[in-house]
C-alpha positions in Angstrom: -7.1 -15.2 -4.5 -6.1 -12.2 -2.7 -7.9 -13.2 0.7 -6.3 -16.5 0.3 -2.9 -14.7 0.2 -3.7 -12.6 2.9 -4.7 -15.3 5.1 -1.7 -17.4 4.4 0.4 -14.5 5.5 -1.6 -14.3 9.0 -1.4 -17.9 9.4 2.6 -18.0 8.9 2.8 -14.6 11.0 4.1 -12.8 8.2 3.2 -9.4 6.9 2.1 -9.1 3.4 2.2 -6.3 1.2 -0.3 -5.6 -1.3 1.6 -4.2 -4.4 0.5 -2.3 -7.7 -2.5 -0.5 -6.3 -3.3 2.3 -9.1 -6.6 3.4 -7.7 -8.9 4.1 -4.9 -11.5 1.2 -5.7 -8.5 -1.2 -5.4 -7.4 0.5 -2.4 -10.7 0.3 -0.8 -11.2 -3.6 -1.7 -8.1 -4.3 -0.2 -8.7 -2.8 2.8 -12.0 -4.3 3.0 -10.0 -7.9 2.6 -7.9 -6.9 5.6 -4.6 -5.7 3.7 -2.6 -3.5 6.4 0.2 -2.7 4.0 0.5 -1.6 0.3 2.2 0.3 -2.5 1.6 1.3 -5.9 1.3 4.5 -8.2 -1.7 5.4 -6.3 0.5 6.5 -3.7 3.5 7.7 -5.6 5.2 7.1 -9.1 8.7 6.1 -9.4 11.0 9.0 -8.9 14.6 9.7 -8.2 16.3 9.1 -4.9 16.8 12.8 -4.2 13.1 13.4 -4.9 12.2 10.6 -2.6 14.4 11.9 0.0 12.7 15.4 -0.5 9.2 13.8 0.1 10.1 11.8 3.1 11.9 14.6 4.6 9.0 17.0 4.2 6.9 14.6 6.4 4.6 14.3 3.5 5.0 10.6 2.9 2.0 8.7 1.3 -0.2 6.8 3.5 -1.6 3.3 2.9 -4.9 4.9 4.1 -4.7 8.2 1.8 -8.0 8.7 0.6 -9.9 5.5 2.0 -13.3 5.7 3.2 
C-alpha cells in the first residue's frame, strides 16, 4: 500500500511525506520504496516550541537520512 501511495504522489507531481517512522527498519524500508521525506519519533519526539527553536538554531536538525545505510 505504501508503494501505491508513493507512486500516486509521483504521478500527480506531489511530494509525499512518510509519517510515523519509529525505527531504523521502517526508515530503511521506506527509503527502499522511494520515499524522500519522512517524520516520526525516530528523528525527534514531540517538544516545546522553544526546544525546537534551539534544536534548529544549533544546526543539528534531524535528517531523513539519519542512520540509513
